[in-house]
C-alpha positions in Angstrom: 79.3 212.9 29.7 75.9 213.6 28.2 72.9 212.8 30.3 69.9 211.3 28.5 66.3 212.3 29.1 65.1 211.0 32.4 68.6 210.5 33.8 70.9 212.4 36.1 74.6 212.7 36.2 76.4 211.8 39.4 79.2 214.3 40.0 80.9 211.9 42.5 81.8 209.6 39.6 81.2 209.0 35.9 77.7 207.5 36.5 74.4 208.3 34.9 71.4 207.3 37.1 67.8 206.7 35.9 64.8 205.8 38.1 64.7 205.4 41.9 63.9 207.9 44.5 65.3 210.8 42.3 63.7 209.7 39.1 61.5 211.9 36.9 58.6 209.6 36.0 55.3 210.0 37.7 55.2 207.9 40.8 51.8 206.3 40.2 52.4 203.6 42.8 53.0 206.3 45.4 49.7 208.0 44.3 47.8 204.7 44.5 49.3 204.0 48.0 48.3 207.4 49.2 44.8 207.0 47.8 44.4 203.7 49.6 45.4 205.4 52.9 42.8 208.2 52.2 40.1 205.7 51.5 40.9 204.0 54.8 40.6 207.3 56.6 37.3 208.0 54.8 36.0 204.6 56.1 37.1 205.4 59.6 35.3 208.8 59.5 32.2 207.1 58.1 32.4 204.7 61.0 32.6 207.5 63.5 29.5 209.1 61.9 27.6 205.9 62.3 28.7 205.7 66.0 27.5 209.2 66.6 24.3 208.5 64.8 23.5 205.6 67.0 23.8 207.9 70.0 20.9 210.0 68.6 18.6 207.0 69.0 20.0 205.9 72.4 17.2 204.8 74.7 18.6 206.7 77.7 18.7 209.9 75.8 15.2 209.5 74.5 13.8 208.7 78.0 15.4 212.0 79.3 13.3 214.1 76.9 10.2 214.5 79.1 12.3 215.4 82.1 14.6 217.9 80.4 13.3 218.8 77.0 15.6 221.8 76.4 18.7 219.7 77.3 17.4 216.9 75.1 16.8 219.2 72.2 20.3 220.8 72.5 21.9 217.3 72.6 20.0 216.2 69.6 21.0 219.4 67.7 24.7 219.0 68.5 24.8 215.3 67.7 22.9 215.9 64.5 25.3 218.6 63.5 28.2 216.2 64.1 26.7 213.6 61.8 25.3 215.8 59.0 27.0 219.2 59.5 29.7 220.6 57.3 32.4 220.0 59.9 31.2 216.6 60.9 32.6 213.1 60.2 30.1 212.4 57.3 31.2 215.5 55.4 34.8 214.9 56.2 34.5 211.3 54.9 32.9 212.6 51.7 35.7 215.1 51.1 38.5 212.6 51.9 36.9 209.9 49.7 36.6 212.4 46.8 40.3 213.3 47.2 41.2 209.6 47.1 39.1 209.2 43.9 40.7 212.2 42.3 44.2 210.9 43.2 43.4 207.5 41.7 42.1 209.2 38.5 45.3 211.3 38.3 47.5 208.2 38.8 45.5 206.4 36.0 45.9 209.4 33.8 49.7 209.6 34.3 50.1 205.8 33.8 48.0 206.0 30.6 50.0 208.9 29.2 53.3 207.2 29.9 52.1 203.9 28.5 50.7 205.7 25.5 54.0 207.5 24.8 55.9 204.2 25.2 53.5 202.4 22.8 53.7 205.2 20.3 57.5 205.2 20.2 57.5 201.4 19.9 55.0 201.6 17.0 57.3 204.0 15.2 60.2 201.5 15.6 58.1 198.6 14.3 56.8 200.6 11.4 60.4 201.7 10.4 61.5 198.1 10.7 58.7 196.9 8.5 59.6 199.4 5.8 63.2 198.4 6.0 62.2 194.7 5.7 60.1 195.3 2.6 62.9 197.4 1.0 65.3 194.6 1.8 63.1 192.2 -0.1 63.0 194.5 -3.1 66.7 195.2 -3.1 67.5 191.5 -2.7 65.3 190.6 -5.6 66.9 193.4 -7.8 70.5 192.6 -7.0 70.5 188.9 -6.4 71.7 188.0 -9.9 74.5 190.5 -9.8 75.5 189.3 -6.3 75.6 185.7 -7.4 77.8 186.6 -10.4 80.1 188.7 -8.3 80.6 185.9 -5.7 81.1 183.3 -8.4 83.7 185.5 -10.2 85.6 186.1 -6.9 85.7 182.4 -6.2 87.0 181.6 -9.7 89.7 184.3 -9.5 90.7 183.1 -6.1 90.8 179.5 -7.3 93.0 180.6 -10.2 95.3 182.4 -7.7 94.6 185.8 -9.2 93.4 187.4 -5.9 95.6 188.4 -2.9 95.4 186.1 0.1 92.2 186.6 2.1 90.7 189.0 -0.4 87.8 186.6 -1.0 86.9 186.5 2.7 85.1 189.8 3.4 84.7 189.1 7.1 88.5 188.8 7.5 89.4 192.2 6.0 91.2 194.2 8.6 93.4 197.2 8.9 97.0 196.3 10.0 96.6 195.0 13.5 93.1 196.5 13.7 89.7 195.0 14.4 87.9 192.9 11.8 84.5 193.8 10.3 82.4 192.0 13.0 84.3 193.8 15.7 83.9 197.1 14.0 80.1 196.6 13.6 79.8 195.4 17.2 81.8 198.4 18.4 79.6 200.8 16.4 76.4 199.2 17.7 77.8 199.4 21.3 78.6 203.1 20.8 75.1 203.7 19.4 73.5 203.6 22.8 69.8 204.6 22.5 69.9 204.4 18.7 71.0 200.8 19.0 68.1 200.1 21.3 65.7 201.5 18.7 67.4 199.3 16.0 66.7 196.2 18.2 63.2 197.4 18.8 62.7 197.5 15.0 63.8 193.9 14.4 60.2 192.5 14.8 59.0 194.9 12.1 61.9 194.0 9.9 61.0 190.3 10.2 57.4 191.0 9.3 58.5 193.1 6.3 60.8 190.4 5.0 58.0 187.8 5.1 55.4 190.0 3.5 55.8 188.3 0.1 55.0 184.9 1.7 52.2 185.7 4.1 51.4 182.1 5.1 54.9 181.5 6.6 54.7 183.9 9.5 51.5 182.6 11.2 52.7 178.9 10.8 56.1 179.8 12.2 54.5 181.7 15.2 52.1 178.8 15.9 55.1 176.4 16.1 56.9 178.8 18.4 53.9 179.3 20.7 53.8 183.0 20.1 51.9 185.5 18.0 52.3 186.9 14.5 53.4 189.5 13.7 56.0 189.7 16.4 56.0 192.9 18.5 58.9 192.4 20.9 62.3 191.0 21.3 61.0 188.0 23.4 58.6 187.1 20.6 61.4 187.2 18.0 63.6 185.2 20.3 60.8 182.6 20.6 60.6 182.4 16.8 64.3 181.9 16.5 64.2 179.2 19.2 61.6 177.3 17.2 63.7 177.6 14.1 66.8 176.4 15.9 64.9 173.6 17.5 63.9 172.3 14.1 67.6 171.9 13.5 68.3 170.2 16.8 69.9 173.3 18.4 69.1 175.3 21.6 67.1 172.4 23.0 66.6 172.4 26.8 64.9 170.1 29.3 65.0 173.0 31.8 66.0 170.3 34.4 69.2 169.9 36.3 71.0 167.7 38.8 72.7 169.7 41.6 75.7 168.8 43.7 76.3 170.9 46.7 79.8 171.7 48.0 80.8 172.0 51.6 79.6 175.2 53.4 82.4 177.4 54.5 82.7 180.6 56.6 82.9 183.6 54.4 83.2 187.4 54.6 79.8 189.1 54.6 79.5 191.5 51.7 79.9 195.1 52.8 78.6 196.9 49.6 77.5 196.5 46.0 81.1 195.9 45.0 81.2 192.8 47.2 78.0 191.6 45.8 79.5 191.9 42.3 82.6 190.2 43.6 80.6 187.2 44.6 79.4 186.8 41.0 83.0 187.2 39.7 84.2 184.5 42.1 81.5 182.1 40.8 83.0 182.1 37.3 85.5 179.4 36.5 88.2 182.1 36.1 87.3 183.3 39.6 87.6 179.9 41.2 84.1 178.5 40.8 83.3 175.2 39.1 81.6 175.3 35.6 77.9 175.6 36.1 78.1 176.6 39.8 76.0 179.2 41.7 77.2 180.6 45.0 74.7 180.9 47.8 75.7 183.0 50.9 73.8 182.8 54.2 73.9 185.8 56.5 73.0 185.1 60.2 72.1 188.1 62.3 72.6 188.0 66.1 68.9 187.7 66.8 68.6 184.5 64.6 67.3 186.2 61.5 68.7 184.9 58.2 69.0 186.4 54.8 70.5 185.1 51.6 72.6 186.3 48.6 72.5 184.1 45.5 75.3 185.0 43.0 74.7 183.8 39.4 77.5 184.1 36.8 76.9 184.6 33.0 77.3 182.5 29.9 80.2 179.9 30.1 79.5 177.8 27.0 78.8 179.3 23.5 78.1 176.1 21.6 74.5 176.2 20.1 73.9 172.6 21.0 73.0 172.3 24.7 75.4 170.3 26.9 75.9 169.6 30.6 76.7 173.2 31.7 73.3 175.0 32.1 75.0 178.4 31.9 75.2 178.3 28.1 73.9 180.1 25.0 70.8 177.9 25.1 69.8 179.4 28.4 70.6 182.8 27.0 68.2 182.4 24.1 65.5 180.9 26.2 65.8 183.6 28.9 65.6 186.3 26.2 62.5 184.6 24.9 61.0 184.5 28.4 61.0 180.7 28.5 62.1 178.4 31.3 65.8 177.3 31.1 68.2 175.0 32.8 70.0 178.1 34.2 66.8 179.0 36.1 66.5 175.5 37.3 70.2 175.6 38.5 69.5 178.7 40.6 66.4 177.2 42.2 68.2 173.9 42.8 71.1 175.9 44.5 68.6 177.7 46.8 67.0 174.4 47.8 70.3 172.7 48.4 71.6 175.6 50.5 68.6 175.5 52.7 66.8 178.7 51.8 63.5 178.7 53.7 60.2 180.4 52.8 59.9 183.9 54.2 63.7 184.4 54.5 64.8 187.5 52.4 66.7 186.7 49.2 68.8 188.9 47.0 69.6 187.6 43.5 72.8 189.0 41.9 73.8 188.2 38.4 76.0 189.2 35.5 74.8 188.9 31.9 72.8 185.7 31.7 72.9 185.5 35.5 71.1 188.9 35.7 68.5 187.8 33.2 67.9 184.6 35.2 67.7 186.7 38.4 65.1 189.1 36.9 63.1 186.2 35.4 62.9 184.4 38.8 61.9 187.6 40.6 59.2 188.2 38.0 57.8 184.6 38.4 54.8 184.6 40.9 55.4 180.9 41.7 59.0 181.6 42.7 57.9 184.5 44.8 55.4 182.3 46.6 58.1 179.9 47.5 60.9 182.3 48.2 60.9 185.9 49.6 62.9 187.5 46.7 63.3 191.1 47.9 66.2 192.5 45.8 67.7 191.9 42.4 71.1 193.3 41.3 72.1 192.9 37.6 75.2 193.7 35.7 75.3 194.0 31.9 71.9 192.2 31.5 68.9 193.0 29.2 66.2 192.9 31.9 63.7 195.6 30.9 61.1 193.1 29.5 60.8 191.2 32.8 57.8 192.1 34.8 59.5 192.4 38.2 56.8 193.7 40.6 57.3 197.1 42.3 57.8 195.4 45.7 61.0 193.9 44.5 63.9 196.3 44.3 66.1 196.3 41.2 69.6 197.8 40.9 70.7 197.4 37.2 74.3 198.3 36.4 74.9 198.9 32.7 77.7 200.2 30.6 76.6 202.7 28.0 79.0 201.1 25.5 78.0 197.5 26.4 75.9 196.0 23.6 74.3 193.2 25.7 71.9 195.3 27.9 70.5 196.8 24.7 69.4 193.4 23.3 65.9 193.7 24.7 65.2 196.8 22.6 63.5 198.8 25.4 64.7 201.1 28.3 64.5 199.9 31.9 61.4 201.1 33.9 61.7 204.4 35.7 60.1 203.8 39.0 60.9 204.3 42.7 62.2 200.7 43.3 64.1 200.3 40.0 67.4 202.1 39.6 69.5 201.9 36.5 73.1 203.1 36.7 75.2 203.6 33.6 78.8 204.6 32.9 80.9 204.6 29.7 84.0 202.4 29.8 85.5 203.4 26.4 87.4 206.6 26.1 85.6 209.4 24.2 86.1 209.0 20.4 87.4 205.4 20.7 85.6 202.4 19.3 84.2 200.2 22.1 85.6 196.7 22.6 82.4 194.7 22.9 84.2 192.0 25.0 85.9 194.4 27.4 82.9 196.6 28.0 80.8 193.5 29.0 83.5 192.0 31.2 82.5 191.2 34.8 85.7 192.8 36.2 84.7 196.1 34.6 81.3 195.8 36.3 83.0 195.2 39.6 84.7 198.6 39.1 81.4 200.1 38.3 79.9 198.6 41.5 82.7 200.3 43.5 81.6 203.7 42.0 78.1 202.9 43.0 79.2 202.4 46.6 80.9 205.8 46.5 78.0 207.7 44.9 75.8 210.2 46.8 73.0 210.1 44.2 69.7 209.9 46.1 68.4 207.0 44.0 71.6 205.0 44.6 71.6 205.8 48.3 68.0 204.5 48.5 68.9 201.3 46.6 71.9 200.7 49.0 69.5 201.2 51.9 67.2 198.5 50.6 70.2 196.2 50.2 71.1 196.6 53.9 69.7 193.2 55.0 72.1 191.5 52.6 75.2 193.4 53.7 77.4 192.8 56.7 76.6 194.5 60.0 78.0 194.1 63.6 77.5 190.6 64.7 76.5 189.2 61.3 78.2 186.0 60.2 78.3 184.6 56.7 78.5 181.1 55.3 78.9 180.3 51.6 78.3 177.2 49.6 78.9 176.5 45.9 76.2 174.4 44.2 77.2 172.9 40.8 74.4 171.8 38.4 74.5 169.7 35.3 71.7 169.7 32.7 69.5 166.7 32.5 69.1 165.7 28.8 65.6 165.7 27.4 
């Protein structure tokens, strides 16, 4: 398996790991933390210098001068050297403070360089997309008459019975028993990996280029969507599409739910990442969960400490008009746009109903839409003020755009041939507390099945490989997850909370 830049292969399994303890990006957060410690040391040294300085003016010492002038002079010389000498606390405080300042400057330089490189790459994607959009306008204008004539001729021939069955339906053309055109396109995009990510990143530019001939449309559209024009990211494009769909009565969401809690029952405490993934699988209707349900597991340690695992399944309803089940395509679109959704409300309602208290550690685990919701809640300062979200585990979710703070650990499982994690158009952060683990599901040379590569059961198998891995980043991520895994004396209680969307 090829290993992309910034990633490492795990010889214990077919995994590619990016970020975490073994990542290659500059650890600016570590530099800043070290600089803060050095500044604290400099302050302590400066305080020691002040204390010594006060002794120089001590009344008892000054009174002793007439009686023992030599001793007094020697004491003043020694104390003065401690305060102002090259080996004294004042000089040490100056050196340590300068080192802290240099470290902060270096951290800022690394951060600026990495951000500059990211912005430059994104600018290239946007520019390429804008050119493609403008070319699309020119080609459409040049070929529209011929295209209309061709479609009209095909329809007339089909109506006259002069075409083979199905020949007029381009989307249905298949090889014998093979995939149709949409499946082939989806498979090629899934196999594209990083190239597909760049294609998605170029979409805002394409949209800008397409609307260049009608410059007034974009700003009006963006104002209605509550975003900016021209769009520069996938969330902004998603917000525009939400506004367009909303005008047609689609993808509307009150972002409010009614929750109904089941009966709490004893459960097996998760022993590893594979068990956390298994909790999500079991929350799906196919796994035994009710439609629209979230599973909340409470872990009770012998000393009375409690921690929580919240398992959130993915999309269950694909109709573009929102219904009772909050885990639907409406929540997908709103989550991708960074907007509140009924799916988020369902998770928060489940946590309240299960009895999660402030300060008790919480791990959010989700597949597909569930992972997006988990990352979105972890990135929300209001949610973090109410709940102690410590860890997020996602499977097949586009989560790079969510501003999850560094103090929250993220373990993102992705399949290299799964199209869904590429939909945000940007790679996941490479930092010490964010680990991305990828593996390819499809055999080399084969066309990916976009449904199979995204399936939760396949991600459960990937989670098992994560548990068996010796990669240092994965090992550190598993260590952070320890409070949410079983240990001697820990008991577990699980409850399913089913939510229905409140119309509005």
